[in-house]
C-alpha positions as CSV (number, residue, x, y, z in Angstrom):
1,M,-272.0,39.6,17.6
2,A,-268.4,40.6,16.7
3,E,-266.1,41.5,19.5
4,F,-262.7,43.2,19.7
5,E,-259.8,40.8,19.9
6,K,-256.5,41.7,21.5
7,V,-253.8,41.3,18.8
8,A,-250.6,43.0,19.9
9,K,-249.0,45.7,22.1
10,V,-248.4,49.2,20.9
11,S,-244.8,48.7,21.7
12,D,-244.7,45.7,19.3
13,I,-245.2,47.9,16.2
14,Q,-242.9,50.8,15.7
15,P,-243.9,53.9,13.6
16,G,-243.7,53.1,9.9
17,E,-243.7,49.4,10.6
18,I,-246.2,46.7,9.4
19,K,-246.7,43.4,11.1
20,S,-248.8,40.4,10.2
21,F,-251.0,38.4,12.7
22,V,-253.3,35.4,12.5
23,L,-256.9,36.2,13.7
24,G,-259.2,33.3,13.3
25,N,-258.9,32.2,9.7
26,E,-257.5,35.6,8.5
27,M,-254.0,37.0,8.1
28,V,-254.3,40.6,9.3
29,A,-251.7,43.3,8.9
30,I,-251.4,46.1,11.4
31,C,-249.4,49.2,10.7
32,N,-248.3,52.2,12.8
33,D,-248.6,55.5,11.0
34,N,-247.0,57.8,13.6
35,G,-249.0,56.5,16.5
36,N,-252.2,55.8,14.6
37,F,-252.8,52.1,14.1
38,Y,-254.6,50.6,11.0
39,A,-255.6,47.0,10.3
40,F,-256.3,45.4,7.0
41,I,-256.3,42.0,5.4
42,D,-252.7,40.9,4.7
43,E,-253.4,40.0,1.1
44,C,-253.0,42.2,-2.0
45,S,-256.2,42.1,-4.1
46,H,-254.1,41.7,-7.2
47,Q,-252.4,38.3,-6.7
48,A,-253.1,37.5,-3.0
49,L,-249.5,38.2,-1.9
50,P,-248.8,39.6,1.7
51,L,-249.1,43.3,2.0
52,S,-247.1,43.2,5.2
53,D,-244.0,42.8,3.0
54,G,-244.8,46.2,1.4
55,L,-243.8,49.8,2.1
56,L,-245.9,52.2,4.2
57,E,-245.8,55.9,3.3
58,G,-248.4,57.9,5.2
59,K,-251.7,56.3,4.6
60,T,-250.6,54.4,1.6
61,I,-249.3,50.8,1.6
62,T,-247.5,49.7,-1.6
63,C,-247.3,46.0,-2.4
64,A,-243.7,44.8,-2.6
65,Y,-244.4,42.5,-5.4
66,H,-246.2,44.4,-8.2
67,G,-246.5,48.0,-6.9
68,A,-250.3,48.1,-6.2
69,E,-251.2,50.8,-3.7
70,F,-254.0,50.9,-1.2
71,N,-255.3,53.5,1.3
72,I,-254.9,51.9,4.7
73,E,-257.9,53.8,6.2
74,T,-260.5,52.9,3.5
75,G,-258.9,49.9,1.7
76,E,-259.4,51.7,-1.7
77,A,-257.1,50.5,-4.5
78,L,-255.2,53.6,-5.6
79,C,-253.4,52.3,-8.7
80,L,-253.0,49.4,-11.1
81,P,-252.4,46.5,-11.2
82,A,-255.0,46.3,-8.3
83,V,-258.5,47.2,-9.3
84,D,-260.3,45.9,-6.2
85,G,-259.8,47.3,-2.7
86,I,-258.8,45.4,0.4
87,E,-260.8,44.8,3.6
88,T,-260.0,47.0,6.5
89,Y,-260.8,46.5,10.2
90,E,-261.7,48.7,13.1
91,V,-258.8,49.2,15.5
92,K,-259.1,50.2,19.2
93,V,-256.1,51.0,21.4
94,E,-256.4,50.7,25.2
95,D,-253.3,51.5,27.3
96,D,-250.6,49.5,25.5
97,D,-252.9,47.0,23.9
98,I,-254.2,46.9,20.2
99,Y,-257.6,45.4,19.5
100,I,-259.1,44.5,16.1
101,L,-262.8,44.0,15.3
102,L,-263.2,41.3,12.7
103,P,-266.6,40.9,11.1
104,D,-268.7,37.8,12.0
């Protein structure tokens, strides 16, 4: 059964910021949208480049390399060149700790 894994502290990721972390065999990006934290695979579905290098505007992450956009809540691809969405992960915040639930 999958369990939440502590990844970072709330104070590590400022509003509007995206950071990348290694969890198991995955690179996971966590972003702070005005105190709401979202986690997703740190890999653009277009050419597998890191989304953590991109720009966060509201609930949209824009890949820094080719401009693909994704919804950080659902992982849905919002524009070309990406046609496939990205995997998102459940986030839990307890006190100053951020936890991520990765699938088995």
